[in-house]
ZARONU-948286 format. One record per atom (N, C-alpha, C): x, y, z. Coordinates in pm, whole numbers, plus 32768, in hexadecimal, padded with zeros to 4 digits. Layout:
BEGIN
XYZ ...
! end
This chain:
BEGIN
18DE2B8F9C30 18BC2B209C89 186B2AB59C40 180F2AE19BE5 17BC2A7D9BA1 180F2A259B47 18842A579B18 18DA2A059AC4 191A29959B15 194129B59B90 197A29509BE8 191128E89C0B 189529179C23 182928BA9C41 1810285C9BCC 181828919B53 1807283D9ADD 187027D19AD8 18EB27F49B05 195727929B07 1936271F9B65 18F9273E9BD8 18D426D69C37 186E26789BF7 181026B29BAE 17AD265F9B6B 17EF26079B02 185026409ABC 189725F49A56 18E0257D9A92 191B25919B08 196425249B48 190724B19B6D 188F24D29B9C 183124699BC1 1802241D9B46 17F024649AD7 17CA24229A5B 183A23C39A2F 18B623F59A3A 192923A39A16 193223279A6D 191023379AED 191622C79B4B 18BC22559B1A 184222789AF2 17E322139AC4 181421D39A43 1841222599E6 186E21F29965 18E8219A9972 194721C399C7 19C2217899D5 19AA20F29A17 194C20ED9A73 192A206E9AB2 18F4200E9A4A 189D204199F3 18641FED9989 18CF1FC09928 192A201C9905 19941FF998A7 19F01F8F98E3 1A0D1F9C9962 1A671F3C99A5 1A291EB199A3 19A41EAD99B8 19601E2C99B9 19631DEB992F 196C1E3C98C7 19701E07983F 19FF1DEB9812 1A611E079868 1AEC1DF09846 1B211E5297E1 1AEA1ECB97E1 1B131F2C977D 1B7D1F8997B5 1B901FF99770 1BFE2054978B 1C0420899819 1C7A208C9851 1C8E20C298D7 1CA6215898CF 1C6621A09929 1C7522319929 1CC6225E99A1 1D1C22C2998A 1D6522FC99FB 1D0D235F9A46 1C98237D9A10 1C3F23DB9A53 1BD4238E9AA0 1BF923629B16 1BA0230B9B63 1B4323559BC1 1B7323C09BFD 1B1D240A9C57 1B1A23CE9CE3 1AEE241E9D42 1AF123F89DCE 1A9323849DEC 1A24237A9DA2 19C6230D9DBB 1A0222849DA3 1A4B22769D36 1A8C21F79D17 1B0021DB9D76 1B5122419D8E 1BC7222F9DE4 1BA2220D9E73 1B3D224E9EA8 1B1522389F33 1AE121AB9F4B 1AB821679EE0 1A8520E09EF0 1AE520749EC3 1B5E209A9E9B 1BBD20399E67 1C0C1FF39ED6 1C0F1F6E9ED7 1C561F229F3F 1CEB1F429F49 1D2B1F5B9ED6 1DBA1F7C9EDA 1DD220059F1A 1D7520609F05 1D7E20E39F46 1D6920D29FDC 1D0A207EA002 1CF32062A090 1D71202BA0D1 1DB21FD3A088 1E2E1F97A0BC 1E9C2001A0CB 1EA72059A068 1F0B20C3A06C 1EF32122A0E1 1E74213CA0FD 1E502198A16A 1E552154A1F3 1E6520CEA1F1 1E662081A26E 1DE42094A2BC 1D752085A276 1CF32095A2B6 1CD1201CA30D 1C892036A377 1C591FC9A3CB 1BDF1F8BA388 1BB61F16A3B6 1B411ED5A37D 1AC51F2EA38A 1ABC1F74A3F9 1A4A1FCDA40F 1A4B2040A3AA 1AC22079A392 1ACE20E6A331 1AAA20B6A2A5 1ADA203FA282 1ABD2006A1FE 1A261FF6A1EB 19E41FC0A250 19541FA8A248 1908202CA237 19352093A27F 18F32115A276 19012151A1EA 197A214DA1B3 19912186A12F 19492137A0C2 194A20B2A0CE 19042060A06B 186F2083A067 18372099A0DC 17A820B9A0E6 178A213EA0A2 17DA21A4A0BD 17BF2228A085 17E1222D9FF0 184521E09FC4 186621DA9F35 17F321989EE8 17BB212F9F20 174920ED9EE1 16D3214E9ED4 16BD219C9F3D 165021FF9F3B 166B226A9ED1 16E922909EC3 170F22F69E60 16F622C39DD3 171C22469DBA 1707220B9D35 167321FE9D15 162621D79D78 159521CA9D65 155722519D44 158322B99D8C 154F233F9D74 157623719CEA 15F223549CC0 162123819C3D 15D123409BCD 15B522BE9BDB 156822789B76 14D922AE9B6F 149E22C59BE3 141522F79BE8 140B23839BAD 147423D29BC0 1474245D9B91 147624669AF9 14A523FD9AB6 14AD24019A25 1425240E99E3 13BC23E69A2A 133523ED99F2 12F724779A05 133D24D09A4D 130825549A6B 133825BC9A06 12EF262999FE 1317269899A9 136A26FB99FB 13BF274799B5 140727B299F8 13A328209A1E 13B4286A9A8D 142828639AE7 141828019B5B 13A727B89B5D 138E275B9BCB 13F726ED9BCE 142126BD9B59 148726559B54 150926869B93 153126FF9B70 15AC27389BA8 15A227489C3F 152B27729C6D 151727849CFD 152427009D47 14E926979D11 14F026139D4F 158025DF9D52 15C925F79CE6 165425CA9CE0 16AC26169D44 169626989D4F 16E226E79DB1 16C526B99E3F 1647269B9E58 161F266C9EDC 166425E79EFE 1667258C9E9D 16A7250A9EB2 173D251A9EC9 177B25749E7E 180B258B9E8D 182B25C79F16 17D926259F42 17EE26629FC7 17E425FAA035 178125A1A029 17702539A08E 17E824DBA08F 181B24BAA019 188E2461A010 190924A0A051 1924251BA02F 1999255FA067 198A2575A0FE 19112590A12A 18F825A1A1BA 1913251EA203 18EA24AEA1C6 1900242BA203 1994240BA209 19DD242DA1A1 1A6E2416A19F 1AB12466A20D 1A8724E4A21A 1AC1253CA280 1AA42508A30E 1A2B24D2A321 1A0424A1A3A5 1A402418A3C3 1A6223CDA35C 1A912343A36D 1B292338A375 1B6F2387A323 1C00237CA318 1C4823E6A36B 1CBC23C1A3A0 1D0B2423A3EB 1D55247FA389 1D9A24E2A3BF 1DDD2546A36B 1E432507A30C 1E8E24A7A33D 1EF42467A2EB 1EB4241AA279 1E4823D4A296 1E032386A22F 1DC423E2A1C7 1D8A2451A1F4 1D4D24B0A198 1DB524EFA13D 1E2A250DA174 1E962548A125 1EC324E7A0B8 1ED32468A0DC 1EFF2406A079 1E9323EFA010 1E1523EDA039 1DA823DC9FDA 1DA5244F9F77 1DBF24CA9FA6 1DC3253E9F4E 1E35252F9EE9 1EA824FD9F16 1F1924E69EBC 1EF424839E4F 1EB124189E76 1E8823B29E14 1E1F23EC9DB5 1DC7243E9DEB 1D60247C9D98 1DA024D79D2F 1E0825219D56 1E4F25769CF6 1E8B25219C88 1EC324B09CAD 1F0324579C4B 1E9F24179BEB 1E2523FD9C1C 1DC423B39BCC 1D4724039BA7 1D5224879BA9 1CE424DB9B7B 1D19253C9B12 1CE625329A9A 1D11258B9A2F 1CBF260B9A32 1CD2265F99CC 1C8926DD99C7 1CD127499A15 1CA827C499FF 1CED28369A3C 1CB428609AC2 1C3928369ADF 1BF628679B57 1C3C283F9BD8 1C8C27D39BD4 1CCE27A29C4C 1D2A280C9C8A 1D6028639C36 1DB928CB9C69 1D6E29319CBF 1CE9292F9CB4 1C97298F9CFE 1C6429579D83 1C8828DC9DA3 1C58289F9E1E 1C7F28F29E98 1C2229049EF7 1C3E29539F6F 1CB829239FBD 1CCE289F9FBD 1D3F2867A007 1DC628959FCF 1DC628C59F53 1E4228ED9F13 1E5529859F10 1DF329CE9F42 1DF92A609F3A 1E722A999F84 1E912A619FF9 1F022A94A046 1F882A62A010 1F8229FF9FB8 1FFC29C69F7E 201F2A0C9EFA 1FBB2A199EA2 1FD52A569E1F 1FD02AEE9E23 1F782B239E79 1F6B2BB59E86 1F532BF69DFF 1EE92BC99DBC 1EC62BFE9D39 1E992C8F9D42 1EBF2CDD9CDE 1E902D679CD7 1E032D679C9D 1DBC2DD79CA9 1D362DE09C70 1D392DCC9BD9 1DA02E009B99 1DAD2DF09B08 1DC12D5D9AE3 1E132D179B2E 1E282C899B14 1DA72C3A9B26 1D5B2C5D9B8C 1CDC2C189BA2 1C7D2C2D9B2D 1C772CA79AFB 1C212CC49A87 1C502C759A0D 1CD22C7099F9 1D082C289985 1CEE2B92998F 1CFE2B5B9A07 1CE72ACB9A19 1C532AAB9A07 1BFB2B029A36 1B6C2AED9A21 1B4A2AEE998C 1B8D2B459941 1B742B4B98B1 1BA42ACC986D 1C182A999897 1C4B2A1A9861 1BE729AB9880 1BB429AB98FA 1B5529459924 1AD4294E98D3 1AA329C798BF 1A2629DA9873 1A3629A797E4 1AA329CD97A4 1ABC29A2971A 1AC6290A9712 1B0D28CF9771 1B1E283F9773 1A9927F89787 1A47282A97E1 19C527ED97FD 196927F39784 1972285E9739 1920286B96C0 194828029659 19CB27E9964D 19FB278495EF 19D326F8961E 19DD26E096A0 19B5265E96D7 1920264796BE 18D126B096CF 184126A596B9 1824267C9628 186D26B595CA 18592693953D 188026029522 18EC25D59562 1914254A9553 18A524EE9584 186A251095F5 180224BD962F 178724B995D5 176725299595 16F3252D953E 170524D394C3 178324BB949E 179F24689428 17A823D4944A 179723B194C9 17AB232894F6 173822CD94C9 175C2255949D 16F921EE947D 17362166949F 16EC20FD9488 1719207794AE 1798204C9465 17B2208993F1 1824205E93A1 18A520AA93BC 189B211D93FF 1914216F9412 1933219194A4 18FE21429500 1910215F958E 19A4216C95B5 19F4210E9588 1A82210F95AC 1AC821899570 1AAC21A694F3 1AEA221894AF 1AC5229B94F4 1A4622A99516 1A1923239559 1A5C233295E1 1A6522C3962C 1AA422CA96B0 1B3722F096A4 1B7B22BB963E 1C0722DF9628 1C1523749609 1BB923A895B8 1BBA24369597 1BA2248D9612 1B4524609666 1B2824A996E1 1BA224A9973E 1BDF2433974C 1C57242897A0 1CC424879770 1CD8248A96EC 1D4024DE96B1 1D21257296C6 1CA2259596B9 1C79262196CA 1C8E264F9759 1C6825FC97B9 1C7926209846 1D0D2629986B 1D5D25CE9834 1DED25D2984F 1E2C26519816 1DFD267B97A0 1E3126F59762 1E09276F97B2 1D8F276E97E7 1D6127DE9838 1DB827ED98B5 1DDC277B98F0 1E35277F9965 1EBB27BD9940 1EF4279498CF 1F7527CA98A3 1F6B28609889 1EFE288A9848 1EEB2918982A 1EE0296B98A9 1E9E2934990E 1E8F297B998C 1F14298699D6 1F61291A99D6 1FE329199A1A 2042297E99D9 203429919956 208929F29910 20722A819942 1FFE2A97997E 1FDD2B1C99B0 20212B3A9A37 205B2AD49A74 209D2AE49AF5 212A2B1C9AE4 215A2B5B9B4D 21E52B879B4E 223D2B0E9B69 22BF2B1F9B58 231A2AAF9B71 230F2A809C01 23042ADC9C5D 22F72AB89CEB 22752A6D9D05 22092A9A9CC7 21882A589CD7 218929CC9C9B 21CC29BC9C2A 21D429379BEC 222128D69C45 228729099C89 22D228B59CE7 2277288A9D5A 222728E89D8B 21C928C99DF8 215E28689DCA 213028799D4F 20C928219D16 20FD27929D0B 217727849CDB 21B327009CCD 21C326BE9D55 21EE270C9DB6 220126D59E3E 217B26AD9E7C 211126F49E57 208D26DB9E92 205626519E6C 208826189DFE 205825949DD3 209825229E22 210225419E6C 214024DC9EC1 2185246C9E75 219E24009EBD 21E0238B9E82 218123469E21 21B5231C9DAF 216222DB9D49 211B22619D82 209B22559D60 204A21E39D8D 201A21969D13 202F21149D14 200720C09CA3 1F81207D9CC0 1F1C20AA9C7B 1E9620759C8F 1E821FEF9C49 1ED11FD89BE0 1EC81F5C9B94 1F511F199B92 1F7F1EE49C02 20031EA69C05 200E1E339BA3 20821E299B64 20971DBE9B02 20911D379B48 204C1CDA9B09 20401C559B42 20C41C099B2F 20EE1BC89B98 21691B7B9B8F 21511AFD9B3C 21AB1AE59AE0 219E1A6E9A8C 21C219F19ADC 216F198D9ACB 218819109B12 21FE18C89AD2 224C188C9B25 22BE183F9AF2 228D17BA9ABE 229017AB9A38 225A173199FA 22C416C699E5 234016EA9A06 23AB168999F2 239F16189A56 23AD159F9A28 23A3152C9A82 242815179AC8 241E14F09B44 249714D69B8F 24DD145A9B58 256014629B57 25AE13EF9B23 259913779B7E 258413049B41 256B128C9B91 25ED124E9BBD 
! end
């Protein structure tokens, strides 16, 4: 259980870092996490949220980001506890704000835009994947190994290699996801693929403006 909790803390750290990277125009990560997705206008549009729902989620996402930033100044295990608390509040707000259909679609988008192996262990997927105890142990081991490598990447980070480190982290989390999926049976892999739903484009390509002048 503590390994899963560590993953939640990792996601909140990623949320803060990715927001900063986005503001600097740097590398885009496929590992966005629920905090980023729940506050994204395109996700709101996809979920067909009402103005009231949007306002509620924006408020709780802002609180989550504030808590994540504040937690960085704390030592473990207090930092992890604060991050888990913020994540629980965020997910509770989503559950209370969104209907079943909206929550299902948000989970599908989260699967598409969250790397790492821990996603396969989400409670919402337990009845779908039906993992055996052995598979759960193996996936936890994949997650632990991946987190240790990510931690080393973070320790090597400095002002000159931020982009390189983030790319390495992205690649490591993506590999962990692949390694975990390999542990599934063919039937489980089919269920896993179906669980992600219809592809959602978070960064739609901008339409090029027609610069040709009309014939006079």
